[in-house]
C-alpha positions in Angstrom: 15.4 53.9 71.3 14.1 50.6 73.2 12.2 48.2 71.1 10.1 45.1 71.6 12.4 41.9 71.3 8.8 40.0 69.9 7.4 42.5 67.3 10.3 45.6 66.9 7.8 48.1 68.2 8.8 51.4 69.9 5.7 53.3 69.9 3.4 51.1 72.1 5.7 50.5 75.4 5.3 51.1 78.7 7.6 50.1 81.9 7.6 49.2 85.6 10.4 48.9 88.0 11.0 46.1 90.3 13.9 45.4 92.6 16.5 44.0 90.7 15.2 45.0 87.2 13.3 46.7 84.6 10.8 45.3 82.9 9.5 46.9 79.2 5.5 45.8 77.9 4.2 46.0 74.7 1.0 47.3 74.0 0.7 46.0 70.5 2.2 42.3 70.9 1.4 41.7 74.6 4.9 40.6 75.3 7.1 41.5 78.1 10.7 41.4 78.5 13.0 42.3 81.1 16.6 44.5 81.4 18.8 44.1 85.1 19.0 47.2 87.2 22.4 48.4 87.4 21.9 49.7 91.1 19.9 47.7 93.7 18.3 50.2 96.2 18.9 48.5 99.4 22.4 46.6 98.6 23.6 48.6 101.5 21.9 46.1 103.5 23.1 42.6 105.3 20.9 40.6 103.3 22.3 38.8 100.3 19.1 38.7 98.9 19.2 42.1 98.1 22.3 42.7 96.7 23.7 42.1 93.3 25.6 38.7 93.0 29.3 39.1 91.4 29.8 35.5 90.9 26.6 34.4 89.4 26.0 34.2 85.7 23.3 32.3 83.6 25.5 29.3 83.4 26.5 28.9 87.2 23.3 30.1 88.5 21.3 27.1 87.5 23.9 24.5 89.3 21.1 23.6 91.8 19.8 21.4 89.1 22.6 18.1 89.9 20.9 18.6 93.5 18.9 16.3 95.4 16.4 18.7 95.4 16.0 19.0 91.8 15.4 15.9 91.5 12.2 16.0 93.7 11.0 19.5 91.3 11.8 17.0 88.3 9.7 14.3 89.5 6.5 16.6 89.9 7.7 18.1 86.4 7.0 14.9 84.8 3.8 13.9 86.5 2.2 17.4 85.7 3.4 16.5 82.1 2.4 13.1 82.0 -1.0 14.0 82.9 -1.3 16.4 80.0 0.5 14.9 77.3 0.4 10.9 77.7 -2.2 10.8 74.9 0.4 12.3 72.9 3.6 9.9 73.6 3.4 6.3 72.9 5.0 2.9 71.1 8.4 4.9 72.3 10.4 1.7 71.4 11.8 3.4 68.0 11.4 6.8 69.0 14.2 9.8 69.0 13.3 12.1 71.9 15.0 15.9 72.1 14.6 17.7 75.7 15.2 21.3 75.2 16.5 22.8 78.0 16.4 19.4 80.2 17.9 20.9 83.7 19.6 17.9 85.6 18.1 14.9 83.5 16.4 13.6 85.8 13.0 14.3 83.6 14.5 12.6 80.7 15.7 9.9 82.4 12.0 8.5 83.0 11.8 8.0 79.0 15.1 7.2 78.6 14.2 2.6 79.1 11.5 3.2 76.2 12.5 5.3 73.6 15.1 4.4 70.9 17.6 7.3 71.9 17.1 10.0 74.4 19.4 13.6 73.8 19.1 16.5 76.1 20.4 19.9 75.7 21.4 22.6 78.6 23.1 25.9 79.2 24.2 24.7 82.3 28.1 22.8 82.4 27.2 21.2 85.7 24.1 19.8 84.7 25.3 18.2 81.4 27.9 16.6 83.6 25.7 15.1 86.0 23.3 14.2 83.1 26.3 12.5 81.3 28.2 11.3 84.1 26.1 10.1 87.3 22.4 9.5 84.8 24.3 8.2 81.8 22.3 10.3 79.2 23.5 11.8 76.3 23.9 15.3 77.2 25.2 18.6 75.7 25.5 21.8 76.4 23.5 24.2 74.2 22.9 28.2 74.7 20.2 28.9 72.3 20.6 32.5 72.6 24.2 32.3 71.6 24.5 28.9 69.7 23.7 27.4 66.7 22.0 23.9 67.1 23.9 22.6 63.9 27.1 23.5 64.7 26.5 21.9 68.8 25.2 18.6 67.0 27.9 19.0 64.4 30.7 19.0 67.3 28.6 16.2 69.2 28.5 14.1 66.4 24.9 14.0 66.7 23.4 12.7 63.3 19.7 11.5 65.1 16.4 13.0 64.1 13.6 13.2 66.6 10.4 12.0 66.8 9.5 14.1 70.1 10.9 17.2 71.3 10.1 18.7 74.7 10.3 21.9 75.9 9.4 22.5 79.5 9.3 26.0 81.0 12.2 27.2 78.6 10.1 30.1 76.1 10.9 32.6 78.5 14.5 32.1 78.2 14.5 32.6 74.5 15.1 35.6 73.0 14.6 34.0 69.2 12.1 31.7 69.1 11.9 32.3 64.9 15.5 30.9 65.2 15.2 28.2 67.8 12.7 26.9 65.8 14.1 27.1 62.3 17.3 25.4 63.4 15.2 22.6 65.0 13.1 21.8 61.4 16.1 19.5 60.1 16.6 17.4 62.7 12.7 16.7 62.9 10.9 13.4 61.7 7.9 13.7 59.7 4.9 14.0 62.3 7.3 15.1 65.0 5.1 16.2 68.3 6.8 19.1 69.8 5.5 20.2 73.2 5.8 23.5 75.1 4.6 23.6 78.6 5.5 25.7 81.3 5.0 28.7 79.6 4.2 31.6 81.5 2.5 34.6 80.7 3.1 38.3 81.6 1.5 39.3 84.3 2.2 42.0 86.9 2.1 39.4 89.6 5.3 37.4 87.6 7.3 40.6 87.1 6.8 41.5 90.8 6.9 37.6 92.3 10.6 37.4 90.4 12.0 40.5 91.4 14.6 39.5 93.8 15.8 36.8 91.6 19.1 36.9 90.5 18.5 35.5 86.9 14.9 35.7 85.9 12.8 35.7 82.8 13.9 37.2 79.9 10.9 37.9 78.1 7.3 36.6 79.0 5.0 35.8 75.5 1.5 35.9 75.1 -0.1 32.5 73.7 -0.9 33.7 70.1 2.5 35.4 70.0 4.4 31.4 70.9 2.0 30.4 68.7 2.9 32.4 65.6 6.6 30.6 65.4 4.9 27.6 64.1 2.7 28.6 61.8 4.7 26.8 58.5 5.5 23.6 58.7 3.4 22.4 61.9 -0.2 22.2 63.2 -1.5 22.9 66.1 -2.8 20.1 68.2 -3.7 21.2 71.7 -3.2 24.4 73.6 -4.6 25.1 77.5 -4.0 27.1 80.1 -3.1 25.2 83.4 -2.6 25.3 87.5 0.5 26.4 88.5 1.3 23.5 90.9 4.5 25.6 92.5 2.8 27.6 95.4 5.7 27.4 97.3 7.4 30.0 94.3 4.5 32.3 94.1 4.4 32.6 97.5 8.2 32.7 98.6 8.5 36.6 98.1 6.3 36.7 100.9 8.4 35.5 103.5 9.5 38.0 105.9 8.5 41.2 107.1 11.2 43.0 104.8 10.1 40.5 101.4 6.9 41.5 102.2 7.2 45.4 102.8 9.2 45.2 99.7 6.6 43.3 97.4 3.9 45.7 98.3 5.8 48.7 97.6 7.1 47.4 94.0 3.2 46.0 93.9 1.3 49.3 94.2 3.4 51.3 92.4 3.4 48.8 89.2 -0.4 48.5 89.1 -0.5 52.0 89.6 1.4 52.6 86.5 0.2 49.8 84.6 -3.3 51.4 84.7 -2.1 54.7 84.1 -0.2 53.7 80.2 -2.2 50.4 79.6 -5.8 51.3 81.1 -7.2 48.2 78.7 -4.8 46.0 78.8 -4.2 42.3 80.1 -1.3 43.5 82.6 -3.6 44.9 84.9 -6.4 42.4 84.8 -4.8 39.5 86.4 -4.7 39.2 89.9 -1.3 40.0 91.4 -0.3 36.6 92.8 -1.0 35.0 89.9 1.6 33.1 87.9 -0.5 32.0 84.5 0.7 28.8 82.9 0.3 27.5 79.3 1.1 24.4 76.9 0.7 24.4 73.5 1.5 20.5 71.2 2.2 20.8 67.7 3.0 18.6 65.1 5.7 18.8 62.0 4.4 18.7 59.1 6.8 19.3 56.2 
């Protein structure tokens, strides 16, 4: 029996099919979670993006993090991040920063000259090596769906506590936020600020727009659902919806006639099914091509 990965409910689930995955949606808590399809229907055609890749996995799918192109993306991320959160990030001289799921390290590199200590975690081995060797950062491999944070820190002799924790565009890949936050608390200094940005809300558009991705979002949470993991020992400083900076991401699957046809085919089927299953839910209220992002800023009060 399929159960919601957020609230464990099985009676209020609906689902839609996209090209590479099946999405389950919970009408109780508003979460959406995905499972890869066993067979891609048009994999016999001579188009790589329609085939199942045998070489990619959740680690090496992010090898591009160490590319020059990703450095540009990291710069955009940093500029947007500082526009939103500069008022919370100050007097870094004696502060320690932890960047969870930090990509290539280019983002964290902007803070290193101004803080006491900076550490990055990342699932991708190539990105971790690049951050350590090329950017001279402190970086460790950490898979928050499989690893224990305490074990990883102990193995790497990390004894510091942190004043800032950045979690940029990573909540959608963490299946157990409760476990992650619980493991994080022992490494937080009093009044530490935890910033979660780039959180993607569950919308029909997101599920359709990511249908050709080889490795995509595992779970999409409503803003209130993500906030509940910080109810104990944290206070909410600020939260807001904000504009998606990556229009090329939103429009990428419209490029080419075949992509456009498949997008519209699965979109029409999805909208019809969602309207039937959830006539009054937010899943059907957002415009199809939108990717809705939100951020939340918390302070640790233990």
